[in-house]
PARO-739713 format. One line per field, with one value per residue (C-alpha): chain; residue in three letters; residue number from 1; x, y, z. Coordinates in pm, 1 decimal, padded with zeros to 6 digits. Example, Ala and Ser with C-alpha at 12.3 -4.5 7.8 and 13.67 -1.06 7.14 Angstrom:
2
mol	(A	A);
type	(Ala	Ser);
seq	(1	2);
px	(01230.0	01367.0);
py	(-00450.0	-00106.0);
pz	(00780.0	00714.0);
This chain:
422
mol	(A	A	A	A	A	A	A	A	A	A	A	A	A	A	A	A	A	A	A	A	A	A	A	A	A	A	A	A	A	A	A	A	A	A	A	A	A	A	A	A	A	A	A	A	A	A	A	A	A	A	A	A	A	A	A	A	A	A	A	A	A	A	A	A	A	A	A	A	A	A	A	A	A	A	A	A	A	A	A	A	A	A	A	A	A	A	A	A	A	A	A	A	A	A	A	A	A	A	A	A	A	A	A	A	A	A	A	A	A	A	A	A	A	A	A	A	A	A	A	A	A	A	A	A	A	A	A	A	A	A	A	A	A	A	A	A	A	A	A	A	A	A	A	A	A	A	A	A	A	A	A	A	A	A	A	A	A	A	A	A	A	A	A	A	A	A	A	A	A	A	A	A	A	A	A	A	A	A	A	A	A	A	A	A	A	A	A	A	A	A	A	A	A	A	A	A	A	A	A	A	A	A	A	A	A	A	A	A	A	A	A	A	A	A	A	A	A	A	A	A	A	A	A	A	A	A	A	A	A	A	A	A	A	A	A	A	A	A	A	A	A	A	A	A	A	A	A	A	A	A	A	A	A	A	A	A	A	A	A	A	A	A	A	A	A	A	A	A	A	A	A	A	A	A	A	A	A	A	A	A	A	A	A	A	A	A	A	A	A	A	A	A	A	A	A	A	A	A	A	A	A	A	A	A	A	A	A	A	A	A	A	A	A	A	A	A	A	A	A	A	A	A	A	A	A	A	A	A	A	A	A	A	A	A	A	A	A	A	A	A	A	A	A	A	A	A	A	A	A	A	A	A	A	A	A	A	A	A	A	A	A	A	A	A	A	A	A	A	A	A	A	A	A	A	A	A	A	A	A	A	A	A	A	A	A	A	A	A	A	A	A	A	A	A	A	A	A	A	A	A	A	A	A	A	A	A	A	A	A	A	A	A	A	A	A	A	A	A	A	A	A	A);
type	(Met	Asn	Asp	Ala	Asn	Cys	Asp	Leu	Leu	Ile	Arg	Asn	Val	Arg	Ile	Asn	Asp	Ser	Glu	Asn	Val	Val	Asp	Ile	Ser	Ile	Lys	Asp	Gly	Glu	Ile	Leu	Lys	Ile	Thr	Pro	Ser	Leu	Asp	Ile	Gln	Ser	Val	Lys	Val	Ile	Asp	Gly	Thr	Gly	Cys	Ile	Ile	Ser	Pro	Pro	Phe	Ile	Asp	Pro	His	Thr	His	Ile	Asp	Lys	Ala	Phe	Leu	Ile	Pro	Ser	Ile	Asn	Arg	Ser	Gly	Thr	Leu	Glu	Glu	Ala	Ile	Glu	Ile	Met	Lys	Leu	Asn	Lys	Asn	Asp	Ser	Met	Gly	Ser	Asn	Phe	Asp	Asn	Arg	Ala	Asp	Lys	Ala	Ile	Phe	Trp	Ala	Leu	Lys	Gln	Gly	Thr	Leu	Phe	Leu	Arg	Thr	His	Val	Asp	Val	Ser	Ser	Lys	Thr	Gly	Thr	Lys	Ser	Ile	Glu	Ala	Met	Gln	Arg	Val	Lys	Asp	Arg	Trp	Lys	Gly	Ile	Val	Glu	Ile	Gln	Ile	Val	Ala	Phe	Pro	Gln	Asp	Gly	Leu	Ile	Arg	Phe	Pro	Glu	Val	Lys	Lys	Tyr	Ile	Arg	Gln	Ala	Val	Glu	Ile	Gly	Ala	Asp	Val	Val	Gly	Gly	Ile	Pro	Ala	Ile	Glu	Glu	Asn	Ser	Ala	Ser	Ala	Gln	Asn	His	Ile	Asp	Tyr	Ile	Phe	Gln	Ile	Ala	Asp	Glu	Phe	Asp	Ile	Asp	Val	Asp	Met	His	Ile	Asp	Glu	Ser	Asp	Asp	Pro	Asn	Ser	Arg	Thr	Leu	Glu	Met	Leu	Ala	Glu	Thr	Thr	Ile	Arg	Ala	Gly	Trp	Glu	Lys	Arg	Val	Ser	Ala	Ala	His	Cys	Cys	Ala	Leu	Ala	Ser	Tyr	Ser	Asn	Glu	Tyr	Ala	Trp	Lys	Val	Ile	Asp	Lys	Val	Ala	Arg	Ala	Lys	Ile	Ser	Ile	Ile	Thr	Asn	Pro	Met	Val	Asn	Leu	Val	Leu	Gln	Gly	Arg	Asn	Asp	Gln	Gln	Pro	Ile	Arg	Arg	Gly	Ile	Thr	Arg	Val	Lys	Glu	Leu	Ile	Ser	Ala	Gly	Val	Asn	Val	Ser	Cys	Gly	Gly	Asp	Asn	Leu	Gln	Asp	Val	Phe	Tyr	Pro	Phe	Gly	Lys	Cys	Asp	Met	Leu	Glu	Val	Ala	Phe	Ile	Thr	Ser	Ile	Thr	Ala	Gln	Met	Thr	Gly	Phe	Asp	Glu	Ile	Lys	Tyr	Val	Leu	Asp	Met	Pro	Arg	Asn	Asn	Ala	Ala	Gln	Ile	Leu	Gly	Leu	Gln	Ser	Tyr	Gly	Ile	Thr	Glu	Gly	Lys	Glu	Ala	Asn	Met	Val	Val	Ile	Pro	Ala	Asn	Ser	Tyr	Ile	Asp	Leu	Ile	Ala	Asn	Lys	Pro	Pro	Arg	Arg	Leu	Val	Ile	Arg	Lys	Gly	Lys	Ile	Val	Cys	Glu	Thr	Lys	Glu	Ser	Val	Lys	Thr	Pro	Gln	Phe	Val	Thr	Ser	Ile	Gly	Asn	Phe);
seq	(1	2	3	4	5	6	7	8	9	10	11	12	13	14	15	16	17	18	19	20	21	22	23	24	25	26	27	28	29	30	31	32	33	34	35	36	37	38	39	40	41	42	43	44	45	46	47	48	49	50	51	52	53	54	55	56	57	58	59	60	61	62	63	64	65	66	67	68	69	70	71	72	73	74	75	76	77	78	79	80	81	82	83	84	85	86	87	88	89	90	91	92	93	94	95	96	97	98	99	100	101	102	103	104	105	106	107	108	109	110	111	112	113	114	115	116	117	118	119	120	121	122	123	124	125	126	127	128	129	130	131	132	133	134	135	136	137	138	139	140	141	142	143	144	145	146	147	148	149	150	151	152	153	154	155	156	157	158	159	160	161	162	163	164	165	166	167	168	169	170	171	172	173	174	175	176	177	178	179	180	181	182	183	184	185	186	187	188	189	190	191	192	193	194	195	196	197	198	199	200	201	202	203	204	205	206	207	208	209	210	211	212	213	214	215	216	217	218	219	220	221	222	223	224	225	226	227	228	229	230	231	232	233	234	235	236	237	238	239	240	241	242	243	244	245	246	247	248	249	250	251	252	253	254	255	256	257	258	259	260	261	262	263	264	265	266	267	268	269	270	271	272	273	274	275	276	277	278	279	280	281	282	283	284	285	286	287	288	289	290	291	292	293	294	295	296	297	298	299	300	301	302	303	304	305	306	307	308	309	310	311	312	313	314	315	316	317	318	319	320	321	322	323	324	325	326	327	328	329	330	331	332	333	334	335	336	337	338	339	340	341	342	343	344	345	346	347	348	349	350	351	352	353	354	355	356	357	358	359	360	361	362	363	364	365	366	367	368	369	370	371	372	373	374	375	376	377	378	379	380	381	382	383	384	385	386	387	388	389	390	391	392	393	394	395	396	397	398	399	400	401	402	403	404	405	406	407	408	409	410	411	412	413	414	415	416	417	418	419	420	421	422);
px	(00711.0	00678.5	00884.1	00657.3	00394.7	00322.7	00056.4	00186.4	00476.7	00596.1	00787.4	01028.1	01086.6	01425.0	01519.1	01802.8	01911.4	02069.5	01902.5	01876.5	01533.6	01423.5	01096.9	00974.2	00799.7	00557.6	00412.9	00215.6	00296.8	00676.4	00904.4	00990.6	01242.8	01426.2	01602.0	01574.1	01312.5	01165.5	00989.2	00710.4	00345.0	00155.4	-00239.3	-00151.7	00103.0	00200.1	00428.3	00624.4	00762.8	01088.5	00961.1	01178.0	01018.2	01108.0	01068.5	00748.4	00797.9	00790.7	00669.1	00896.7	00740.4	00410.2	00076.8	-00207.0	-00425.2	-00390.7	-00407.2	-00662.8	-00731.1	-00766.8	-00962.9	-00881.1	-00647.0	-00275.3	-00244.3	00137.0	00217.0	00438.9	00495.0	00444.0	00063.4	00009.7	00090.7	-00135.4	-00441.8	-00408.3	-00365.8	-00671.3	-00875.4	-00786.6	-01072.5	-01309.4	-01070.7	-00890.7	-01196.4	-01342.8	-01392.7	-01113.8	-01173.6	-01260.6	-00961.7	-00705.4	-00823.5	-00815.8	-00445.5	-00367.1	-00529.0	-00319.7	-00010.0	-00107.7	-00190.3	00156.1	00326.3	00368.4	00271.9	00472.9	00408.3	00504.9	00249.0	00283.4	-00034.1	-00057.1	-00105.6	-00244.8	-00399.2	-00692.8	-00753.2	-00572.2	-00560.5	-00849.6	-00647.6	-00443.8	-00732.8	-00879.4	-00542.9	-00546.5	-00883.8	-00753.9	-00458.8	-00634.2	-00869.2	-00567.8	-00363.4	-00254.9	-00251.4	-00078.9	00118.9	00106.2	00341.8	00183.6	00418.8	00253.8	00373.8	00333.3	00295.4	00284.7	00537.6	00566.6	00733.2	00511.7	00193.1	00308.5	-00034.8	00078.0	00284.8	00011.3	-00134.6	00179.0	00193.0	-00149.2	-00106.6	00172.3	-00042.0	-00306.8	-00112.8	00127.6	00423.5	00684.3	00715.0	00800.0	00902.1	00965.7	01220.2	01304.8	00920.7	01028.0	01118.3	01478.6	01726.3	01707.6	01338.0	01417.4	01662.8	01388.0	01151.1	01409.3	01448.9	01099.3	01059.0	01330.5	01201.3	00859.1	01097.1	01290.4	00969.6	00768.7	01093.7	00992.1	01203.9	01217.2	01122.9	01151.6	01112.0	01428.7	01519.6	01290.1	01427.4	01663.2	01816.1	02168.5	02093.8	01841.7	02076.9	01859.3	02016.4	02327.9	02115.7	01930.7	02267.5	02428.3	02128.3	02087.3	02429.0	02373.9	02052.7	02248.1	01905.8	02149.5	02006.5	01640.0	01620.8	01530.1	01540.4	01341.5	01411.3	01723.8	01694.8	01917.6	02215.6	02210.0	02266.4	02515.8	02908.8	03086.6	03283.2	02990.5	02782.0	03060.3	03106.1	02714.3	02714.6	03006.1	02784.7	02476.7	02703.3	02824.6	02447.6	02346.1	02084.7	01874.0	01807.9	01463.2	01491.2	01140.8	01241.3	00928.4	00757.9	01088.9	01154.1	00831.6	00854.7	01202.0	01373.7	01069.6	01253.2	01567.3	01702.0	01930.9	02073.9	01760.1	01844.8	01670.5	01555.8	01684.5	01942.9	02304.9	02185.9	02552.5	02762.3	02526.4	02598.8	02941.8	02944.0	02801.6	02448.0	02132.8	01947.3	01588.1	01316.1	00961.0	00630.3	00565.6	00223.5	-00044.7	-00258.7	-00345.0	-00223.4	00139.8	00170.6	-00108.5	00040.6	00168.2	00013.7	00177.6	00443.6	00750.9	00895.7	00829.2	00963.6	01291.8	01296.8	01285.0	01525.0	01785.4	01752.0	01765.4	02059.2	02188.3	02232.8	02218.6	02527.2	02433.5	02530.3	02375.4	02060.4	02067.2	02109.2	01841.2	01627.7	01709.1	01585.2	01220.5	01305.0	01582.5	01684.4	01345.3	01301.7	01578.7	01406.4	01046.1	01245.2	01106.3	01260.4	01116.6	01196.3	01334.2	01337.0	01506.7	01427.3	01249.4	01120.5	00772.3	00621.2	00566.0	00663.7	00574.9	00596.7	00698.0	00728.2	01044.0	01353.5	01604.6	01638.3	01679.5	01376.9	01203.0	01296.5	01257.6	00940.4	00770.6	00578.3	00240.1	00271.1	00155.9	00122.7	00132.9	00145.2	00111.7	00218.8	00150.5	-00167.4	-00258.4	-00371.8	-00375.4	-00353.5	-00311.9	-00384.4	-00215.3	-00513.5	-00667.9	-00516.7	-00719.2	-00577.7	-00819.3	-00844.0	-00888.8	-01097.4	-01250.8	-01030.1	-01215.1	-01110.1	-00741.6);
py	(01967.8	02107.5	01917.4	02048.9	01773.9	01459.0	01237.9	00921.1	00836.4	00498.8	00444.5	00172.5	00008.4	-00155.7	-00094.1	-00365.1	-00668.8	-00411.5	-00400.8	-00035.1	00113.4	00440.8	00644.2	00709.7	01005.7	01044.2	01303.2	01379.9	01004.8	01064.5	00949.9	01282.2	01184.4	00866.8	00905.6	00755.9	00940.5	01173.3	01491.3	01562.3	01579.7	01338.8	01272.4	00892.5	00730.7	00338.0	00173.1	-00066.7	-00249.4	-00360.6	-00528.6	-00494.7	-00244.5	-00328.2	-00198.6	-00377.9	-00701.5	-00750.6	-01047.5	-00997.0	-01291.3	-01433.5	-01530.6	-01367.9	-01449.8	-01826.5	-01823.1	-02056.5	-02184.0	-02554.7	-02654.1	-02992.9	-03215.8	-03231.8	-03604.7	-03622.0	-03277.7	-03207.7	-02881.0	-03030.4	-03148.4	-02824.1	-02626.2	-02860.0	-02809.3	-02457.8	-02505.9	-02709.3	-02489.2	-02131.5	-02056.7	-02111.7	-02104.0	-01783.1	-01552.4	-01771.5	-01565.6	-01368.3	-01058.4	-01249.9	-01494.6	-01194.2	-00997.0	-01333.0	-01329.1	-00969.4	-00928.4	-01228.2	-01053.9	-00749.2	-00948.0	-01044.6	-00725.2	-00760.0	-00390.7	-00437.4	-00721.6	-00824.1	-01055.5	-01246.5	-01263.9	-01490.4	-01348.6	-01646.0	-01677.9	-01820.5	-01550.6	-01250.5	-00966.9	-01091.7	-01153.4	-00831.1	-00638.7	-00808.5	-00760.9	-00397.9	-00334.7	-00523.8	-00298.5	00003.9	-00094.2	-00148.1	00131.8	00301.2	00023.0	-00260.4	-00165.0	-00419.2	-00420.0	-00638.4	-00849.0	-00932.6	-01328.2	-01558.3	-01871.1	-02082.4	-01923.5	-01685.4	-01842.5	-02172.5	-01947.6	-01651.3	-01484.3	-01413.0	-01152.1	-00899.9	-00972.5	-00900.5	-00569.3	-00476.7	-00610.8	-00321.3	-00062.5	-00123.3	-00091.3	-00389.1	-00251.5	-00503.2	-00732.2	-01104.1	-01415.3	-01798.0	-01863.5	-02219.8	-02335.8	-02282.8	-02573.4	-02528.1	-02249.3	-02034.7	-02004.3	-01942.1	-01664.0	-01535.1	-01524.4	-01303.1	-01066.6	-01012.5	-00922.8	-00684.3	-00531.4	-00460.3	-00329.4	-00098.4	00051.9	00085.7	00178.3	-00085.1	-00350.7	-00701.0	-00984.7	-01397.5	-01687.6	-01872.7	-02232.8	-02395.8	-02735.7	-02965.8	-02995.7	-02901.3	-02832.7	-02555.3	-02236.8	-01941.9	-01759.6	-01730.4	-01626.1	-01347.4	-01206.9	-01154.2	-01013.7	-00787.2	-00633.3	-00617.4	-00406.2	-00180.4	-00311.4	-00362.1	-00311.3	-00354.8	-00729.7	-00994.0	-01368.2	-01594.7	-01957.2	-02045.7	-02406.2	-02558.9	-02313.2	-02565.0	-02879.4	-02708.4	-02804.2	-02563.2	-02433.7	-02346.2	-02201.1	-01962.1	-01852.0	-01773.9	-01654.1	-01395.8	-01278.0	-01255.6	-01008.6	-00799.1	-00778.0	-00669.4	-00899.5	-00972.0	-01330.8	-01447.1	-01808.5	-01935.1	-02239.1	-02364.4	-02417.0	-02535.0	-02778.1	-02949.6	-02930.2	-02995.6	-03324.9	-03537.3	-03786.8	-03824.0	-04093.3	-04034.1	-03779.3	-03585.5	-03239.6	-02973.8	-02717.9	-02403.8	-02186.8	-02135.3	-01887.5	-01839.6	-01830.6	-01559.8	-01359.3	-01417.3	-01270.5	-00957.3	-01021.4	-00893.1	-01180.7	-01215.1	-01467.6	-01510.4	-01668.2	-01783.7	-01984.0	-02013.9	-02298.5	-02368.1	-02656.2	-02552.8	-02540.4	-02657.6	-02472.7	-02126.8	-01814.8	-01540.9	-01468.0	-01352.7	-01468.6	-01807.2	-01780.1	-01634.7	-01917.3	-02165.9	-01991.1	-01985.1	-02340.4	-02468.2	-02243.8	-02325.8	-01967.5	-02009.6	-01790.0	-01478.6	-01228.7	-01469.7	-01467.8	-01069.1	-01107.4	-01366.5	-01141.6	-00869.5	-01073.5	-01007.6	-00637.8	-00422.4	-00687.8	-00699.9	-00307.9	-00263.9	-00499.6	-00317.4	-00000.4	00156.1	00490.5	00560.2	00232.2	00199.5	00308.4	00648.2	00987.5	01158.2	00834.9	00711.1	00567.2	00247.0	00001.4	-00326.0	-00381.4	-00741.1	-00867.2	-01032.1	-00992.1	-01067.5	-01179.2	-01514.9	-01480.9	-01320.2	-01581.1	-01914.2	-01795.5	-01588.7	-01399.3	-01218.3	-00906.6	-00650.9	-00365.4	-00302.1	00081.7	00220.4	00597.0	00649.4	00519.3	00146.5	-00070.9	-00375.8	-00462.2	-00806.5	-00736.8	-00926.3	-01042.9	-01210.7	-01484.6	-01350.0	-01038.5	-00736.2	-00608.7	-00271.1	-00389.5	-00057.3	00021.3	00304.7	00458.0	00545.3);
pz	(02193.9	02534.8	02779.1	03088.9	03038.2	02805.1	02691.1	02870.3	03122.0	03160.1	03471.0	03593.3	03249.7	03100.3	02750.5	02763.9	02967.4	03234.2	03584.4	03522.4	03481.6	03329.6	03273.9	02933.1	02828.4	02507.7	02351.2	02021.6	01926.9	01983.2	02252.3	02403.5	02696.7	02829.1	03163.0	03487.6	03720.2	03524.9	03661.8	03444.1	03447.7	03209.7	03129.2	03156.9	03403.3	03395.2	03631.9	03440.4	03747.6	03576.4	03290.5	02966.4	02681.0	02360.8	01995.4	01832.6	01692.1	01284.9	01082.3	00783.8	00602.6	00622.6	00409.8	00566.3	00257.0	00333.5	00730.1	00844.5	00510.3	00482.8	00165.9	00192.3	00427.5	00335.9	00424.6	00354.4	00512.4	00237.8	00049.4	-00292.7	-00179.6	-00005.0	-00353.7	-00517.1	-00304.6	-00329.4	-00694.4	-00732.7	-00484.3	-00566.2	-00735.8	-00453.4	-00141.5	-00171.2	-00116.1	00139.7	00434.2	00362.7	00579.8	00893.6	00844.8	00780.5	01090.2	01320.5	01203.4	01231.2	01623.5	01728.1	01579.1	01790.7	02104.5	02070.9	02004.8	01625.3	01499.2	01135.3	00882.0	00521.2	00349.1	00033.0	-00140.2	-00427.2	-00786.4	-01022.8	-01344.4	-01193.0	-00945.0	-01104.8	-00854.9	-00634.5	-00340.8	-00375.0	-00378.1	-00069.9	00146.0	00021.8	00220.6	00513.4	00518.5	00492.7	00738.6	01002.7	00896.6	01198.2	01415.8	01227.0	00970.5	00653.4	00340.2	00054.2	-00178.5	-00524.1	-00512.6	-00846.7	-00611.9	-00932.4	-01136.1	-01417.5	-01713.1	-01650.1	-01674.6	-01881.4	-01826.7	-01466.1	-01600.7	-01645.4	-01317.6	-01143.9	-01304.6	-01235.2	-00854.3	-00825.5	-01005.5	-00767.3	-00462.6	-00384.3	-00189.9	-00309.1	-00590.7	-00502.0	-00693.6	-00683.6	-00940.1	-00845.7	-00916.0	-01283.8	-01493.3	-01561.1	-01477.3	-01800.4	-01700.0	-01353.8	-01465.0	-01706.0	-01385.4	-01180.1	-01475.3	-01535.8	-01136.8	-01175.7	-01458.0	-01246.7	-00978.2	-01158.8	-01368.5	-01044.1	-00792.0	-00549.3	-00352.7	-00425.3	-00181.4	-00329.7	-00201.5	-00301.5	-00298.5	-00069.8	-00144.7	00004.9	-00373.7	-00395.2	-00759.3	-00670.5	-00733.9	-00775.5	-00479.7	-00689.5	-00977.5	-00754.7	-00601.7	-00962.1	-01106.6	-00773.0	-00856.2	-01218.3	-01122.3	-00886.2	-00637.5	-00322.9	-00021.5	-00173.6	-00183.9	00040.8	00009.4	00208.9	00314.9	00118.1	00222.4	-00059.0	00061.7	00358.2	00112.9	-00098.5	-00066.5	00189.7	-00104.8	-00329.2	-00019.1	00067.2	-00279.3	-00285.5	00044.7	-00057.3	-00342.9	-00121.9	00104.0	-00189.5	-00320.6	00028.2	00013.1	00334.5	00427.7	00624.2	00756.4	00838.8	01085.6	01185.3	00837.8	00696.6	00989.4	00883.9	00507.6	00431.3	00456.8	00407.0	00206.1	00402.6	00592.5	00893.4	00926.4	00825.9	00715.8	00919.7	00674.3	00764.2	00596.4	00686.0	00954.2	01128.9	00798.5	00665.3	00990.7	00973.0	00646.5	00736.3	00567.2	00750.4	00865.2	00978.1	01065.7	00975.4	01079.6	00734.0	00730.5	01002.6	01044.4	00676.5	00422.6	00451.0	00861.7	01092.5	01389.1	01470.2	01683.4	01520.3	01800.1	01676.5	02007.4	01938.5	01587.8	01760.8	02008.5	01743.0	01523.3	01839.9	01882.0	01510.9	01418.0	01758.0	01877.2	02216.3	02341.3	02518.4	02212.7	01973.3	02200.5	02161.5	01760.2	01730.6	01920.2	01678.4	01412.5	01425.1	01547.5	01393.5	01131.7	01016.3	01038.9	00783.2	00542.1	00568.1	00530.3	00888.0	00929.9	01285.1	01454.0	01802.6	02150.9	02113.4	02183.2	01886.3	01715.3	01670.2	01997.7	01899.2	02170.6	02384.4	02763.7	02826.1	03217.2	03183.6	03370.1	03097.7	02724.4	02817.5	02991.3	02693.7	02462.6	02673.4	02845.0	02590.3	02835.7	02746.0	02645.5	02892.8	02700.0	02323.3	02212.8	01884.7	01803.6	02200.6	02229.0	02430.5	02128.7	02325.0	02709.7	02905.3	03233.8	03513.7	03698.6	03421.9	03156.0	02876.3	02683.9	02681.5	02332.3	02186.2	01897.7	01768.8	01470.6	01390.1	01719.4	01606.1);
């Protein structure tokens, strides 16, 4: 690269919580220089006016295939009724306006500075791999703007519905990036272990990562996290496994919880908490005190476990709210995990950034010279300002190009909507 000029120069931005501002030059889609007062010619110059510049946000756990999908009303608001609604309507509903719903969700994510996401997509005996195929088309359409990893997800189970095994294999064969699972949905612990074993068999055969829904329950007898950790170690799949939800961990006795956390740490499993959805779905049958649904975030962190957070569902039968804003997810995580000390806030902000990048295996992530120029310019004056006020994202930059801009003089974001331009 030629240091004499660049394609984009962003002046007067802060890459952390300090008051010091720097200039960032970008050339050929990469970060060229980061230093105060760059003397360099640029095709385009932006004055960051003291904004914080952040690596892009990452949603490591979402369900884009279900976004905005409400085939019938979830009157109880429970997880059980949501699963039943989807099971009964799966033939008709999963294909309903799939592309429009998915594109809307991804536009919302882009607006909020999310450039990478991992979505679990249902594979079932009723629909086979149809939703995987549809999401693959969405992924291809957004390539180069928002990068999508697809998880083949057997929502209804594998041992209960053994025919789903062939569809999971087919899903990976046609392009699913990751293999998922939900062992606690099986009828007993032996079936749950068989479920896990089959998923690891697929992972080994195709050399891909594993990302499972684990113990999304208040039941202290739901113990598939320990199974997952032990299987990960036996399989030699350390650093390649993620476990989402892990709600039952919060209901275990302290003695058993620490035993499991130690195994999770040794297995180098990443944990993804989904606080907004689990606050809504868990503890429904409790009298006071009501369990809050999220896993033992602080204990996991103290054990050296990589912990991230996800948006999970978006305005569907599982969760009626959400707006694809990972700062909102971080904010709720900070509150529910009681992580409001200064260093804790810094950690929470990294949960949907560096911690999630580790889960997705992103190699060129971060505001560092030589890295890919993916970043978000946010009008905030501190980390606390970021998480408390969740300001509109002024600029979203992908490979050195502005893909979304919110002009300060208007309230409505101005999108770059022609995907074919990139």
